[in-house]
N, C-alpha and C positions, 0 to 999 in steps of 0.2 A: 503495502500502499503508499510506503513512501518511498517509494521508488518511483510509481507514475505521476509526471507532468502536472501542474494544475491545469486546470481545461478553458482552453483557450473563447475565449471571449471578445466579442467584437468591441475594438475604443470604442468609443462618443468620437465623432467629428468633428472637429477640429482645425482651427480656420491655417495652419500648416497640412490639409490634408486637405482643401475646398479650392481648387484655379480659379483666380480673379478673372468673371468671362463680364464682359460689358457690359452685360445686366446687370450685373456686383455695381460694377464702379459708378452706373448710369444715377441708380439710388439712394447711393452713396454719396455725392457729388451731386441729390436734387438736396440733397440735404441739409448741404453746408452750403449750395446758392440759398438756401431759404434763410439760412441768419444771417446772412452777407448780408441778403436782400432787409433782413431785418435792423442792420444799423446801419444799411446804406442808408436807407426809409430816414436817419437821424438829418445827412447829410443834403439830403431832399429837403429837409426840416426849416434845417439850418437858413437854405436860399432863398426860398421862399421869408423867414423871420426879417435876411436881412436886405430883402427887397421889401419890404415891408417898414421897415425901423428909419431905413435913409441911403443917402449915397456913401456914410461914414463907416453903414456896418454893410455896405456892399460891397465895398471896397476891400475891409478886410475877408470877405469870400472870399470877391473876385484873387485880390492877390495869392490867396493858397488854392484856389481852382487850377489859378493860371501855372505854376510851379509845375516840374515833371514831377514829384511827386503825384501832385493834385490829378495832373493828366491822366498817371494810369490809376488808380482809384477812381477819376467817373470812367476810364472805359473799362475796369476791371468791375465797375460795378453796373454796363452797361452790356455787359457779355455774362454775372450775372443773370438780372433782368430777361433773355432772352433766352441761357437757358433753360435755365425757369419755366420759361411759359412753354417751350418745344420739348420740353422734358414732361409737364403740366397735359399738354397735346398729347401727350405719350400714353400716360397713364388713363385719361381718360376714353380711349383708341381700347386701351384696355379694356374698360372697366361693362362699356361694351360684348367683351367676349371674342372683340378680333385680334391676329397678328399673336395670337396668345402660344403658339409651335415655336421650339427654339432658337429657329433661324430667320422666322418671320419677328419674335423679338428683337434677335441681337442689328437685326438688318434696320427695323422700329427704332432702336437705342443709336445709330447709327448716323441714321437721317435726321435726329434730333440734334446729335451732336456738333455732326458739320454745319447742318442748318444756322445753331447759335454760333456758329462762328462765322458764317457766311452773310447773316441776320446784324453780325455785331460789329465791320468789316461795314456796310454799308452805311446802318446807321452813323460809325463817327466817319469814314470819306464824305457823308455829308453836311454833315455839324461843323468837320471840318472846312469842307469850298464857301458854307455860309458863311463863315466867318473869315477866313479868304487865307487863310493856309493851305489850303492845296493846289 
């Protein structure tokens, strides 16, 4: 009896066992961008409050927003917004029961991710061209 090996039991799945798929990645990033949009909306509120307060307050906001770091944050906010939009549309389609097969779900995820980058590039290009920066 003492010589018998212990019964082989299956291990509980762990992060080291799972292979990261595009749908898993998109779900994680969807949550992260949701949190980023929460904090980014504070910047939007700062802009509106500064515009309503007066020229000095707006000048302080404009100085911050026109810096390279401010531009990076604004572009990141636009990407998070477009990503969250397209990812939310993907979830809405899945709620109807469509595109649930693994290959279709992967394709929908890639489409949403690529669309977010294209939409962000279009919005940023339009914004810069209106300001005469392109």
